[in-house]
C-alpha positions in Angstrom: 36.8 -48.9 -45.1 34.8 -48.4 -42.5 35.6 -44.7 -42.1 34.5 -43.8 -45.5 31.3 -45.2 -44.9 30.9 -43.5 -41.6 31.8 -40.4 -43.4 29.1 -40.6 -45.6 26.6 -41.2 -43.1 27.4 -38.1 -41.5 27.5 -36.1 -44.6 24.3 -37.7 -45.5 22.9 -36.9 -41.8 23.8 -33.5 -42.3 22.5 -32.5 -45.5 19.1 -34.0 -44.3 19.2 -31.8 -41.3 20.2 -28.9 -43.2 17.4 -29.6 -45.7 14.8 -29.8 -43.1 16.0 -26.6 -41.0 15.9 -24.7 -44.7 12.2 -25.9 -45.3 10.9 -24.7 -41.7 12.7 -21.6 -42.7 11.1 -20.4 -45.6 7.7 -21.7 -44.3 5.0 -19.2 -44.0 3.2 -18.4 -40.9 -0.4 -19.4 -41.0 -1.5 -16.5 -38.6 0.1 -13.9 -36.7 -3.3 -13.7 -33.9 -6.0 -15.8 -33.4 -8.9 -13.8 -34.2 -10.9 -12.8 -31.2 -13.8 -10.6 -30.8 -13.0 -7.0 -28.9 -16.8 -6.0 -28.9 -17.2 -6.3 -25.5 -15.1 -4.2 -24.2 -15.9 -1.3 -26.8 -19.6 -1.8 -25.9 -18.6 -1.1 -22.1 -16.2 1.6 -22.1 -18.8 3.5 -24.4 -21.9 3.0 -22.4 -20.8 2.7 -18.6 -21.1 4.9 -16.1 -18.9 6.3 -13.5 -20.5 3.9 -11.0 -19.9 1.0 -13.0 -16.5 2.2 -13.7 -16.3 2.4 -10.0 -17.5 -0.6 -9.1 -15.6 -2.7 -12.0 -12.4 -1.2 -12.1 -12.0 0.6 -8.7 -11.8 4.1 -10.4 -14.2 6.7 -11.9 -14.2 7.0 -15.6 -12.2 10.6 -15.3 -9.3 9.0 -13.2 -9.5 6.1 -15.5 -8.4 8.4 -18.4 -6.5 10.3 -16.6 -4.3 7.4 -16.0 -3.8 6.0 -19.0 -2.6 9.6 -20.4 -0.1 9.3 -17.2 1.1 6.0 -18.6 1.0 6.8 -22.5 4.4 7.3 -22.9 5.3 4.1 -21.5 2.9 1.5 -22.9 2.4 2.6 -26.5 3.1 0.8 -29.1 4.3 0.8 -32.8 2.0 0.1 -35.6 3.4 -2.1 -37.9 1.9 -4.2 -41.5 1.8 -7.3 -39.2 -1.0 -6.4 -36.2 -2.5 -3.0 -35.1 -1.2 -2.9 -31.3 -3.5 -3.2 -28.4 -4.7 0.8 -27.3 -3.4 2.0 -23.9 -6.9 2.0 -22.6 -7.5 -1.8 -22.9 -3.8 -2.6 -21.8 -4.5 -0.9 -18.7 -8.6 -2.2 -18.3 -6.8 -5.7 -18.4 -4.0 -4.7 -15.6 -6.9 -3.5 -13.2 -9.1 -5.9 -13.9 -6.7 -8.6 -13.1 -5.6 -6.8 -9.8 -9.3 -5.6 -8.9 -10.9 -9.1 -9.5 -8.1 -11.4 -9.5 -9.8 -13.3 -12.2 -7.5 -16.0 -14.1 -5.8 -15.2 -17.0 -7.9 -17.5 -19.3 -11.5 -15.7 -18.3 -9.6 -12.5 -18.7 -8.6 -13.2 -22.5 -12.3 -14.4 -23.8 -13.6 -10.9 -22.0 -10.7 -8.2 -23.6 -10.4 -10.5 -27.1 -6.6 -10.8 -26.4 -4.5 -14.0 -26.1 -3.6 -15.5 -22.6 0.0 -14.6 -22.4 -0.6 -11.3 -23.9 -2.8 -10.8 -20.8 0.3 -11.5 -18.1 2.7 -9.5 -20.4 0.1 -6.8 -20.6 -0.1 -7.0 -16.8 3.3 -7.1 -15.9 4.1 -3.9 -18.4 1.4 -1.8 -17.1 2.8 -2.4 -13.3 6.0 -1.5 -14.4 5.1 1.7 -15.7 2.9 2.5 -12.6 6.1 1.8 -10.5 8.5 3.9 -13.0 6.1 6.8 -13.7 3.5 6.9 -10.8 5.5 5.7 -7.7 7.8 8.9 -7.5 4.6 11.1 -7.1 2.2 9.4 -5.3 4.2 7.3 -2.7 6.8 9.2 -1.7 8.3 11.3 2.0 6.0 14.0 3.2 7.4 17.5 2.6 7.2 19.7 5.7 4.5 21.6 4.6 2.7 17.9 4.1 4.0 17.0 7.6 2.2 20.1 9.0 -1.0 19.2 7.7 -1.0 15.8 9.0 0.2 16.7 12.7 -2.9 19.5 12.7 -5.2 16.6 10.9 -4.4 14.0 13.9 -5.0 16.7 16.2 -7.9 17.8 15.1 -9.6 14.7 14.2 -8.9 12.0 17.2 -6.5 14.7 19.7 -3.5 13.3 19.3 -0.7 15.5 19.5 2.6 15.4 17.8 1.5 12.6 15.2 3.1 11.9 11.6 1.7 8.6 11.0 0.1 5.3 11.7 2.5 2.1 11.1 1.0 -1.3 11.1 1.8 -4.9 9.0 -0.7 -7.1 6.9 0.0 -10.4 5.2 0.0 -11.0 1.7 -1.1 -14.6 0.8 1.3 -16.2 -1.6 1.5 -19.9 -2.9 4.1 -22.1 -1.1 7.6 -21.2 -2.2 10.2 -24.0 -2.7 12.6 -23.2 -0.7 12.2 -22.8 3.2 8.6 -22.5 3.0 8.4 -22.8 6.8 9.4 -19.8 6.8 6.4 -18.1 5.4 3.4 -20.0 7.0 2.2 -17.5 9.4 0.1 -17.4 12.5 -3.0 -17.7 10.7 -2.3 -20.7 8.7 -1.5 -19.7 5.4 1.7 -18.9 3.2 2.3 -15.1 3.1 4.8 -11.9 2.8 4.5 -9.1 5.0 3.4 -5.5 3.6 4.7 -2.7 6.5 2.9 0.9 5.7 3.0 4.5 7.3 0.2 6.3 6.2 -1.4 9.5 6.8 -4.3 10.9 8.4 -6.3 10.5 5.2 -5.0 7.0 4.4 -2.5 7.3 1.7 0.7 5.7 2.3 4.0 7.4 2.2 6.1 4.4 3.0 6.3 0.6 2.5 8.1 -2.3 3.1 7.5 -5.2 1.0 8.7 -9.2 0.9 9.4 -10.7 4.4 8.7 -13.9 5.3 5.2 -14.3 6.9 6.6 -16.0 9.9 8.5 -12.8 10.7 7.5 -10.7 13.7 6.4 -7.2 12.9 9.4 -5.9 15.4 12.0 -7.7 13.4 10.1 -6.6 10.2 10.6 -3.3 11.3 14.2 -3.3 12.4 15.1 -4.8 8.6 13.4 -1.9 6.8 14.6 1.1 5.7 12.1 3.3 7.3 14.1 2.1 10.9 17.7 2.9 9.9 16.3 6.5 8.6 14.5 7.3 11.9 17.5 6.4 14.2 19.7 8.7 12.4 16.9 11.4 12.3 16.9 11.6 8.6 13.5 11.3 8.1 11.1 13.5 10.3 11.1 17.3 11.1 12.7 18.0 14.2 9.8 19.8 15.7 8.6 19.3 19.2 5.5 20.1 21.4 6.2 20.9 25.0 4.0 18.7 27.7 4.7 19.2 31.4 8.1 20.8 30.8 9.0 17.6 28.3 9.9 18.4 24.6 7.7 15.2 22.9 9.0 15.1 19.0 7.5 14.0 16.2 6.0 10.1 16.7 4.3 7.4 14.6 1.9 5.5 16.2 2.1 1.6 16.7 0.4 -1.3 18.4 1.7 -3.3 20.8 3.8 -5.5 18.7 6.1 -2.7 18.2 9.2 -1.2 20.5 8.6 1.7 22.6 11.4 4.2 20.7 11.5 8.1 20.9 10.0 8.4 17.6 7.1 5.4 18.0 4.8 5.6 20.8 2.7 2.0 21.6 0.3 1.9 24.0 0.4 0.9 27.6 0.3 -2.6 28.3 -3.2 -3.4 29.5 -4.1 -5.6 32.8 -5.6 -5.1 35.8 -4.8 -1.9 37.8 -4.4 0.4 34.7 -4.8 3.8 35.8 -7.4 5.7 34.1 -4.9 8.1 32.4 -3.3 5.2 30.8 -6.7 3.6 29.6 -8.0 6.9 28.0 -4.2 7.3 26.5 -4.5 3.7 25.1 -8.1 4.6 23.8 -7.2 7.7 22.0 -4.1 6.0 20.5 -6.1 3.4 19.2 -8.3 5.5 17.6 -6.0 7.3 15.9 -4.0 4.4 14.7 -6.9 2.8 13.0 -6.4 4.8 10.1 -3.8 2.2 8.9 -6.4 -0.6 9.0 -8.7 1.2 7.4 -6.2 1.7 4.5 -5.2 -1.7 4.6 -9.0 -2.3 4.6 -9.3 -0.2 1.4 -6.0 -1.3 -0.3 -7.7 -5.5 -0.2 -11.1 -4.6 -1.5 -9.9 -2.9 -4.5 -6.6 -4.8 -5.1 -6.7 -8.1 -4.0 -4.1 -10.0 -6.2 -1.0 -8.5 -4.2 2.6 -9.7 -4.1 6.2 -8.0 -4.5 5.8 -5.7 -7.6 2.2 -5.9 -7.5 1.9 -5.0 -4.1 3.7 -2.2 -4.6 1.9 -1.3 -7.9 -1.5 -1.5 -5.9 -0.1 0.8 -3.1 0.4 3.4 -5.8 -2.5 3.0 -7.1 -4.7 3.3 -3.8 -2.9 6.7 -3.0 -3.3 8.0 -6.9 -7.3 7.5 -6.5 -7.4 8.5 -2.9 -5.6 12.0 -4.3 -8.1 11.9 -7.1 -11.4 11.5 -4.6 -9.9 14.1 -1.9 -9.8 16.6 -4.9 -13.1 15.7 -6.3 -12.2 14.8 -9.8 -9.6 14.0 -11.6 -5.8 15.1 -9.8 -3.8 17.6 -11.0 -0.2 18.7 -11.2 -0.5 22.0 -9.8 -3.2 21.4 -6.9 -0.3 19.9 -4.7 1.8 23.5 -5.0 -1.6 25.4 -4.8 -2.3 23.8 -1.2 1.5 23.9 -0.2 1.5 27.7 -0.4 -2.0 28.1 1.0 -0.9 26.2 3.9 1.8 28.4 4.3 -0.1 31.2 4.1 -2.6 30.0 6.6 -0.9 27.1 8.8 1.9 27.8 10.7 3.4 25.4 13.3 0.9 23.8 15.4 0.9 25.7 18.6 3.8 24.5 21.0 5.9 23.6 18.3 9.7 24.2 19.0 12.9 23.4 16.9 14.6 20.6 18.7 18.2 23.0 19.0 15.8 25.5 21.2 13.9 22.5 23.8 14.1 23.8 27.4 14.4 20.8 29.1 15.3 17.8 26.9 16.3 15.0 29.2 13.2 13.6 30.2 12.0 13.9 26.2 14.9 11.4 25.2 13.5 8.2 26.6 10.4 7.0 25.0 8.9 5.7 28.4 9.3 9.5 30.1 7.5 10.6 26.7 5.0 8.4 27.0 4.0 8.9 30.5 3.6 12.3 30.1 1.0 11.9 27.5 -2.1 10.4 29.5 -2.6 13.6 31.9 -2.2 15.4 28.7 -4.5 14.2 26.7 -7.0 13.8 29.3 -7.3 17.2 29.7 -7.1 18.1 26.0 -10.2 16.0 25.5 -11.9 18.3 28.4 -11.9 15.7 31.5 -11.3 17.5 35.0 -9.4 15.4 37.0 -12.7 14.3 39.5 -14.3 13.8 36.3 -12.0 11.2 34.9 -11.6 9.5 38.1 -15.2 9.1 38.6 -16.1 8.6 35.0 -16.6 4.9 34.2 -14.0 3.3 32.1 -14.1 0.6 29.2 -12.7 -2.9 30.7 -9.6 -3.5 29.1 -10.5 -7.1 28.6 -13.7 -5.7 26.6 -11.5 -3.8 24.3 -9.2 -6.4 23.5 -12.0 -9.1 22.8 -13.3 -6.2 20.2 -10.3 -5.6 18.4 -9.7 -9.1 17.7 -13.5 -9.8 16.8 -12.9 -6.6 14.6 -9.7 -8.3 12.9 -11.0 -11.4 12.5 -14.2 -10.1 10.7 -12.1 -8.1 8.6 -9.9 -11.5 7.6 -13.3 -13.1 7.4 -14.6 -10.6 4.7 -11.3 -10.9 2.6 -11.5 -14.7 2.3 -15.2 -14.5 1.3 -14.5 -12.2 -1.6 -11.5 -14.4 -2.4 -14.2 -17.5 -2.3 -16.5 -15.5 -4.6 -14.0 -14.6 -7.0 -12.6 -17.7 -7.4 -16.1 -19.3 -8.3 -16.7 -16.8 -10.9 
């Protein structure tokens, strides 16, 4: 008796639930899209000047249109009878606005007339498209012809020979992670991940490593990167050397005092009392040439403040993309790289004194990084046009003053970044 009643109750419950589900299934959806106005965007895109495009989207109108054309194959959506898809221009503008201003999605939703969740989805889609299409084109290892240009540019601008790039790291602020938050708490009192980058003479990135916790030392970040493995295997830089005082110096990357001294990584001499004038001059020249990576980080953070992992990679690609368009005087063209390469092959040979490693006359001292660095100060002093008596009699900068100036400059940069973040948070 009780079993029959229980079965009857189960049957009634099943029928009730089935009836409710059928009613919900056949209920017509009241609305597909909440009506929002996109007049603000259509008005501005038709009336903005190049200067206003540069101020708001961090690139000029022609560069913006070229970027939309490059990303169009991955961002174009199909027309349906339910609603019209957003144009590629709106999608790219939403992502650039988010990266450039770090504005919350609610405000971006009101500006562009799209939903809040749609803003978040569009940003991720555009970032993925940038990393898929543009990253192989604008964030890559230089070719041998490009390395010739880089070496010659460092020699002409800062009179420092055999330089293939400058390396440094910067902290990208993040929210404290749930797992092991102490690992991400850096010396500046905030949670962050580290972006390690190598740049050209013109502040373009050609190698980046993203994601190490902010507490990790710069030397450890380098040791854990793929750049270190490739450089240790001698599979990244061309095997070109230049002879300084019977020592064949290979191509090197410039770093600050936090990095180790390696055959392919040049760092300054330790600054203390009694440092010879040649070493002070060497440190000064190295610091001048290495500042190119600091300026690249400054431009990156000034243009794109919201930076984490995939977003950081996309921002580095956009930085190189706009730097290429600025250096070419307009919209970047695919054929320009081949034209520059051919002209370099005709005009530039190897820089003066470059020899293949197999033809080195005396490589034993050059294999030791200390031996390479010890030969460079006197060569740089002669290369800058300073005689021996002039070097000894000339007034040299105080190492303590140089350290203080570099510390003040670094703090000013971070203070400026914090002020920008503060005002964007207010607005």
